[in-house]
C-alpha positions in Angstrom: -23.5 7.0 -17.1 -24.2 8.3 -20.5 -21.9 11.3 -19.9 -19.1 9.0 -19.0 -19.6 6.9 -22.1 -19.7 10.1 -24.3 -16.5 11.3 -22.7 -14.7 7.9 -23.2 -15.9 7.7 -26.9 -15.1 11.3 -27.7 -12.8 11.7 -30.7 -11.0 14.5 -32.5 -12.4 13.3 -35.8 -16.0 13.7 -36.7 -17.0 10.0 -36.8 -13.9 8.0 -36.7 -10.7 7.7 -34.6 -7.7 9.7 -35.7 -4.1 8.9 -35.1 -4.0 11.3 -32.2 -7.0 9.5 -30.7 -5.3 6.1 -31.0 -2.1 7.4 -29.5 -4.0 9.0 -26.6 -6.0 5.9 -25.8 -2.8 3.8 -26.1 -1.0 6.1 -23.7 -3.9 6.1 -21.2 -4.2 2.3 -21.3 -0.5 1.8 -20.8 -0.5 4.3 -17.9 -3.5 2.5 -16.3 -1.8 -0.8 -16.7 1.4 0.4 -15.1 -0.4 2.0 -12.2 -3.0 -0.6 -11.3 -1.4 -3.8 -12.8 0.9 -4.4 -9.8 -2.0 -3.8 -7.4 -4.3 -6.2 -9.2 -1.5 -8.8 -9.2 -0.9 -8.3 -5.5 -4.6 -8.7 -4.6 -5.0 -11.8 -6.8 -1.8 -13.4 -5.6 -2.9 -13.0 -2.0 -5.4 -15.7 -2.6 -2.8 -18.2 -4.0 -1.1 -21.0 -2.2 2.7 -20.9 -1.7 3.1 -23.5 -4.5 1.0 -21.5 -6.9 2.9 -18.3 -6.3 6.3 -20.1 -7.0 5.0 -22.0 -10.0 6.3 -21.1 -13.5 5.0 -19.7 -15.7 3.1 -17.4 -13.4 -0.7 -17.1 -13.8 -2.9 -14.1 -13.0 -5.8 -15.8 -11.3 -5.6 -18.0 -8.2 -6.1 -21.7 -9.0 -6.6 -24.6 -6.7 -6.4 -28.3 -7.7 -9.6 -30.3 -7.4 -9.6 -33.2 -4.9 -11.8 -36.2 -4.4 -12.4 -38.4 -1.4 -11.5 -42.0 -2.2 -12.5 -45.1 -0.1 -9.5 -46.5 1.7 -7.6 -43.2 1.9 -7.9 -40.8 4.9 -7.0 -37.6 3.0 -8.6 -36.3 -0.2 -6.5 -37.1 -3.3 -5.7 -34.7 -6.1 -7.5 -35.2 -9.4 -5.7 -35.3 -12.8 -6.6 -35.8 -16.4 -4.4 -38.7 -17.5 -3.6 -39.6 -21.1 -3.5 -43.4 -21.3 -1.3 -45.5 -23.6 -4.2 -46.1 -26.0 -4.8 -42.3 -26.4 -7.9 -42.1 -24.2 -8.2 -39.7 -21.3 -9.3 -40.6 -17.8 -9.8 -38.8 -14.5 -7.5 -40.4 -11.9 -6.6 -39.5 -8.4 -2.9 -39.5 -7.3 -1.9 -41.6 -4.4 1.8 -40.8 -4.4 4.6 -39.7 -6.7 7.8 -41.7 -7.1 10.4 -39.9 -9.3 9.0 -39.4 -12.7 6.2 -41.9 -12.1 2.9 -41.3 -10.3 0.8 -44.0 -8.7 -2.9 -43.3 -9.3 -6.3 -44.8 -8.8 -9.7 -44.6 -10.3 -12.0 -43.0 -7.8 -14.7 -45.4 -8.9 -12.4 -48.5 -8.5 -9.7 -47.6 -5.9 -8.4 -51.2 -5.6 -6.3 -51.0 -8.8 -3.2 -48.9 -8.7 -2.2 -47.5 -12.1 1.3 -46.3 -12.7 1.5 -43.2 -15.0 4.4 -41.1 -16.2 4.0 -37.6 -14.7 4.3 -36.1 -18.2 1.1 -37.7 -19.2 -1.1 -36.1 -16.6 -2.7 -32.6 -16.3 -4.0 -31.3 -13.0 -7.7 -30.5 -12.8 -7.9 -26.9 -11.4 -10.5 -24.2 -10.8 -10.4 -20.6 -9.8 -10.6 -20.3 -6.0 -10.8 -17.2 -3.9 -10.3 -18.5 -0.4 -9.5 -16.6 2.8 -7.1 -19.2 4.2 -4.0 -17.0 3.7 -5.7 -14.1 5.5 -6.8 -16.3 8.4 -3.4 -17.9 8.7 -1.6 -14.6 8.5 -3.7 -12.9 11.2 -3.4 -15.9 13.6 0.3 -16.6 13.0 1.5 -13.3 14.5 0.2 -10.6 16.9 -1.7 -8.8 14.2 -4.0 -6.8 16.5 -1.1 -5.3 18.5 0.9 -4.4 15.4 -2.1 -2.8 13.9 -2.7 -0.8 17.0 0.9 0.4 17.1 0.7 1.4 13.4 -2.6 3.3 14.0 -1.1 5.1 17.0 2.1 6.1 15.1 0.2 7.2 12.0 -2.6 9.2 13.7 -0.3 11.0 16.2 2.4 11.7 13.7 -0.1 13.0 11.1 -1.7 15.3 13.7 1.7 16.7 14.7 2.8 17.0 11.1 -0.3 19.1 10.3 0.0 21.2 13.4 3.8 22.0 13.2 3.9 22.4 9.4 0.8 24.6 9.3 2.2 26.9 12.0 5.5 27.2 10.2 3.8 27.8 6.9 1.5 30.5 8.5 4.6 32.3 9.8 6.5 32.0 6.5 3.6 33.2 4.4 1.9 35.9 6.4 4.5 37.4 8.6 7.1 39.9 7.3 10.5 39.6 9.0 14.1 39.6 8.0 15.5 36.3 6.8 12.1 34.8 6.0 13.0 33.8 2.5 16.4 32.4 3.7 14.6 30.2 6.2 12.3 28.9 3.5 15.2 28.2 1.2 17.1 26.4 4.0 13.9 24.4 4.7 13.6 23.3 1.1 17.3 22.6 0.9 17.0 19.9 3.6 15.2 17.8 1.0 18.6 17.3 -0.7 20.1 15.7 2.5 20.0 11.9 2.2 18.4 9.9 5.0 21.5 7.9 5.5 23.4 11.1 6.4 21.2 12.0 9.4 20.2 8.5 10.4 23.0 7.9 13.0 22.9 11.4 14.5 19.1 11.3 15.0 19.4 7.8 16.5 22.0 9.0 19.0 19.8 11.9 20.0 16.8 9.6 20.4 18.8 7.2 22.5 20.2 10.0 24.7 16.8 11.4 25.6 15.5 7.9 26.3 13.1 7.4 23.3 14.8 4.3 22.1 12.3 1.4 22.1 9.5 4.0 22.4 6.8 4.9 19.9 7.7 8.6 20.6 11.1 7.9 19.0 9.2 6.9 15.8 6.7 9.7 15.9 8.6 12.9 16.8 11.7 13.0 14.5 9.7 13.1 11.3 6.9 15.3 12.6 8.1 18.4 10.7 8.6 17.8 7.0 10.0 20.4 4.5 7.6 19.1 1.9 4.6 19.8 4.1 5.9 23.3 5.0 6.4 24.1 1.3 3.0 22.8 0.3 1.1 24.6 3.0 3.1 27.9 2.6 2.4 28.0 -1.2 -1.3 27.5 -0.6 -1.5 30.0 2.2 0.1 32.6 0.0 -3.2 32.5 -2.0 -5.2 33.6 1.1 -5.7 37.4 0.9 -3.7 39.4 3.4 -6.6 41.9 3.7 -8.7 39.1 5.3 -6.1 38.7 8.1 -5.7 42.5 8.5 -9.5 42.8 8.9 -9.5 40.2 11.6 -6.7 42.0 13.4 -8.6 45.3 13.3 -11.6 43.5 14.8 -9.4 42.4 17.7 -8.7 38.8 16.8 -5.6 37.3 18.3 -3.0 35.5 16.1 -4.0 32.2 17.5 -7.7 32.9 16.6 -6.7 34.0 13.1 -4.7 30.8 12.7 -7.4 28.5 14.0 -10.5 30.1 12.6 -9.3 31.7 9.4 -6.1 30.1 8.1 -6.9 26.4 8.8 -10.4 26.4 7.4 -9.3 28.2 4.2 -6.3 25.9 3.9 -8.4 22.7 4.2 -7.7 21.4 0.7 -3.9 21.6 1.2 -4.2 20.1 4.6 -6.2 17.2 3.1 -3.4 16.6 0.6 -0.7 16.7 3.3 -2.8 14.3 5.4 -2.8 11.8 2.6 0.9 12.1 2.1 1.6 11.9 5.9 -0.6 8.8 6.3 1.3 7.1 3.5 4.7 8.1 4.9 4.0 7.0 8.4 2.0 3.9 7.6 4.6 2.5 5.1 7.7 3.6 7.1 9.9 0.6 7.6 13.6 1.6 8.0 13.3 4.1 10.9 10.9 2.0 13.1 13.2 -1.0 12.4 16.2 1.0 13.9 14.4 2.5 16.9 12.2 -0.4 18.0 13.6 -3.8 19.1 10.8 -4.9 21.4 8.3 -7.2 19.8 5.3 -5.6 21.5 6.2 -2.2 20.0 6.5 -3.4 16.4 4.4 -1.8 13.7 2.7 -3.8 10.9 5.5 -3.2 8.4 8.1 -4.6 10.9 5.8 -7.4 12.0 5.6 -8.7 8.4 9.3 -9.8 8.8 8.1 -12.7 10.9 7.0 -14.4 7.7 10.6 -14.3 6.4 12.9 -17.1 7.6 16.5 -17.8 6.9 15.7 -20.4 4.2 12.1 -19.8 3.3 9.7 -16.9 2.8 6.0 -17.4 3.3 5.0 -15.3 0.3 1.3 -16.3 0.4 1.0 -14.9 4.0 3.2 -11.8 3.2 1.0 -10.9 0.2 -2.2 -11.4 2.2 -1.0 -9.2 5.1 0.3 -6.6 2.6 -3.2 -6.3 1.1 -4.6 -5.7 4.6 -2.0 -3.0 5.3 -3.1 -1.2 2.1 -6.7 -1.0 3.2 -6.3 2.0 5.7 -4.4 4.1 3.1 -7.1 3.3 0.5 -9.9 4.4 2.9 -8.1 7.6 3.7 -7.5 8.3 0.0 -11.1 7.6 -0.8 -12.3 9.9 1.9 -10.0 12.8 1.1 -9.6 12.4 -2.7 -12.1 15.2 -3.5 -9.6 17.7 -2.0 -6.6 16.5 -3.9 -7.3 18.2 -7.2 -8.2 21.6 -5.7 -5.3 21.3 -3.2 -2.6 20.6 -5.7 -4.1 22.8 -8.5 -4.1 25.9 -6.3 -0.8 25.3 -4.6 1.7 27.9 -5.9 -0.8 30.3 -7.2 -0.5 33.9 -6.1 
């Protein structure tokens, strides 16, 4: 802990902050706010009610209005601080609102109805972190099935991405053949092709082979990615060729070299590609929306559309379910984050 504090309080000057220190800390705080501010807002807003989300001006913390049970009324009534005509303040419960006037009662004396202009009252609120949005979101649509479909698509697609891209990267980095660099340049060049250009042709191919309304139609088309091939190839270039030659002299087959030498040594780059692939597949919305039309095959991202109607969007449920969909990616990132620095730092070194 002391090492962390010493690092955070380290300055260029001897005992005081210099201008470069102030600019550095300002830059870091601004970057932290831009990166984590929307996430914090999303998590806190997932506990808010629909009314609180749409209120203006927006507030960071989730608030809920305090209620009280009053004799003679079946439902709890909302409490307000009301400024009376003589300038005093009383806590009254609202029975109903009619235009710009509210009918209120004293919880201790509910027989007398007091009419108060709505401008003279202030709601009594408290910070409330309830799970009602999460419970309502899970029970209002087939969350378990959509979650299972998303897990299947993400796991299988990530496995195929690692397998296909690593084999292609192994061939493009360790085999000498004519046209190798041309194939690599063409692979990288596909990154410049917009998705909208290949969307219809890929959909026609998927429909022709019968993978429309099938999870295979979501998994297979994006299994091989030029980004993954480039990332793994650049990392595999750092593996000494002498190590592979020694294995061949000892009689190891190409598959054994690939499985027992290349893949273990390329583990940091594979971990980085795993994180990228999980993010791509888990958050994918457009392609599953085009391929899948049967409700039982929907992924979580498509299932969230059920909270959006023609005239109303249930933002409180959308935000709560969005937080749940972020948890798997967060867990994968937390588990593999130790490989990110080494994987990215050594990629491209030769």
